[in-house]
N, C-alpha and C positions, 0 to 999 in steps of 0.2 A: 646683604645676602642672607637668606634664611638658614637657620641652624640645622645641620644634618645630624641625624641619629643613626648610629650603626649598632645593630644587634648581632651578637655572636650567634653562630649556628647552634652552639651548645645550649643556648637558652631555650631552644625548641626541642630538647631531647625527649620530652614527653609526648610530642606530637605523633599521631599514628603514621606508620610508614607503609603498611599494607594497603591493598585496594579496599579490603573490608574496613580498615581503619579510617581511610579517607571518606568512605561512604558514611560511617558513623559521624565523622566530623561535620559532613554536610547536613546530616539529619539533625544534629545538635544545633547547628547554625540556623536551620529552618525553624527548629523549636524555639530558639531564642527570639527570633523575629515574631513568632506567634504570641509568645508571652508578652513581649513589649508592645504589641498592638492592642492588648486588652485595655479597656477604659477604666476598670475598677479593680480593687484588690480582690473582690469576690470572683470576678471574671478571670483573673490571673490564676486563682486556685482551681477553678473549674477546668481551665486549660491545662494546668499542671497535672491534674488527675488523668485527663484523657491522654496526654503525651506520655505519662509514665507507663500506661498499658501498651502504647505503641512502641516505645523505645527499649524498655527493660526486657531482656530475654526471660521468657517464662511467665511474665505478668499477665494475669487474666482480669483482675479487678484492681481498682485503686481508689483511694480517698484521702482527704486531708482533714485532720482533726486536731483539736487543741485541748490542753488541760491547763486549767488555772488553779492556783492554790485554793484548796478547800471547795472546789467546784467539780461537778461531774464532767466526764469527757464529752465534748461537743463536736459533732460532725459538721464541717464547713463546706465540703465539696465531695462528690462521689460519682463514680461512673455508672453504678447501678444499685438496686435496692439491697443486694446481698451485703454491700459495704455498710450501709446504714444498719442492717440487722446485726452485723458483726460488732459494730460500735455499741449498739443497744445492749447486746449480751455482755459486752465488756464493762458496762456501767458498774462503777464501784470497784473495778479491778485496775484502776489507773496506776497502781504502784507495783504491779507484777514486774518480774525481773527484767524482761526485755524492754519495758517502757522506762523503768528507772534508769537503765543504762544510758538512755538517750540524753540525760542531763549532763553527762560527761563525755559521751562518745557520739560521733555523727551517724552511726549505723547500728542497728540491732535487729534481731529477728528470731523466728522460730523455724527450725528445720523440719519438724513434723509435729503438728498439733495433736495428731492421733496417738502419739507415743508420750505425750506430756501429761502432767498431772493438773489437778485443780481446774481453774476456769478455762484453760487453753483447750480443753476438750470440747467446749462450746463451739469453738471455731471449726473443729473437724465435723461437728454435727451439721454445719452449714456447707460442708464440702470444701472447706478452706484448710489445706494441710500445711502450706508454706506461707510464712509472713516475713516481709522485709520492710522495716520502718526506717525512714531517713529523716533526720532532723532538718527542719527549715529555719526555725527560730527558737531561741531559748534565752530566757532571762531568769531572774530569781524566782518568779512566781508563775511563769507562763511558758508552755512548751507547745510549739506548732510542728506537726509531723506529717510527712507524706508516707503513706503505707500502701504497699502492693501485696496482692494475695494470689496464690495459685492453688489448683486443685490437687497437685501431686506433691509428695514430700521432697525436700531437697531441691526445689525448683530454682533457687537463686544462688548461683555460684559467684566466684570472685569477680567475673566479668560483669555480671548483673549489678553487683555492689558498686563497682567502679563507675559504670554508666549512671547508676542512680545518684552517686555523689556529684558527677558532672552535671546532671540534670538539675539537682537541687541547688547547685551554685547559681545556675541561670535563673531558676525560680525565685530564689532569695533576692537577687538583684532586681528582677522585674517586680516582685512584690513590694520591695522598698520604694521603687519608682512610682508604682501605682498608688501606694499609700500617701506619699508626699504630694502627688498630683491631686488626690482627693482632698487632702488637708488644705492645699492652696485654693482649690475651687470653693471649698466651704468657707474659707477665710474671706474670699472675695464676695461671696453671697452675704456673709455676715456684715461686711463693710457697707455693701449697698443697702442692706436692710436698715442698719443703724443710720445711714445717711438719709434715707427716706423718713425715718421717724424723727430725726433731728429737724428736717425741713418742716414737717407737720407741726412740731412744737414751736418752731420759730414763727410760723404763720399764726398759729392759734393763740400763743401767749405774747406775741409781738416782742420777741427777744432775739438776740443775735445767736450765731451758731455755737459759740463757746458756752453761753448760758444754757442753751437747749441741751447740749451734750452733758453738761454738769447736772442738769435736772434729771436726765436719763440715768446717769450713774447713781445719784442719790436715791432715786426711786428704786433702782435695782438693788441697792444695798439694804434699803429699809424693808423692802418686801421679800428679800432673799430670793430674787428671781434673776436668772441669767440675763445679761444685757441684750443678747440676741432675741431671747424669748419675749422680753418686754417690748423691744422694738417691733417684733412681729405682731404683738397684740395691738399696738398703736396703729400700725399700717392696716391691719385687718379691720379695725373700727372705722378708719377713714374710708376704706374700700366699700364697706357695707352701708355707709351713710348715704 
């Protein structure tokens, strides 16, 4: 007999109970499906930016950007050019207060860029008065962030922040899945390419598979070339012959 699992109703105390709450749950479920249907990590981020504008109350623009240690801020996905302009104006300001907070907190933002000092005034010059940044990934040297913008001050309330955190939880899972899928696909391609190169060396040098592979490894180490790149060169030469 299959084992039965009983879940207490109290475990679902955070589920929405209003009609509007259930509508939000349905929208988040649909968003999760869209995220998991993406074929690459980049496509996942593009979908995340689009969904952020659709789901977060007050959001008008969105983008995903990353900061690496000792590297400028890089925009990975965006809904429109104003997001790229905002990131470009922010170049060199990656350590401003609300970004620094994201290393230790999941959410940070600006209530009104027009009332702020320093570089935050550049945002108001683009018509972006409210900013809400939500952490997707963080490690010791890399921070990946989903940011939404609005044209009016104080656009993002507690509900927007909560919905944003729910969305980023789905985005993070989908992004991890897409990344693993890409890595596995690349590993399979690499295996096939090395197998082709090994077969070519077996035929050309009249040696067995183990000797051919050892020859590839030794040449890779001697020339300081990745095994996959060396195998690709051998296959390309064969195809061009």
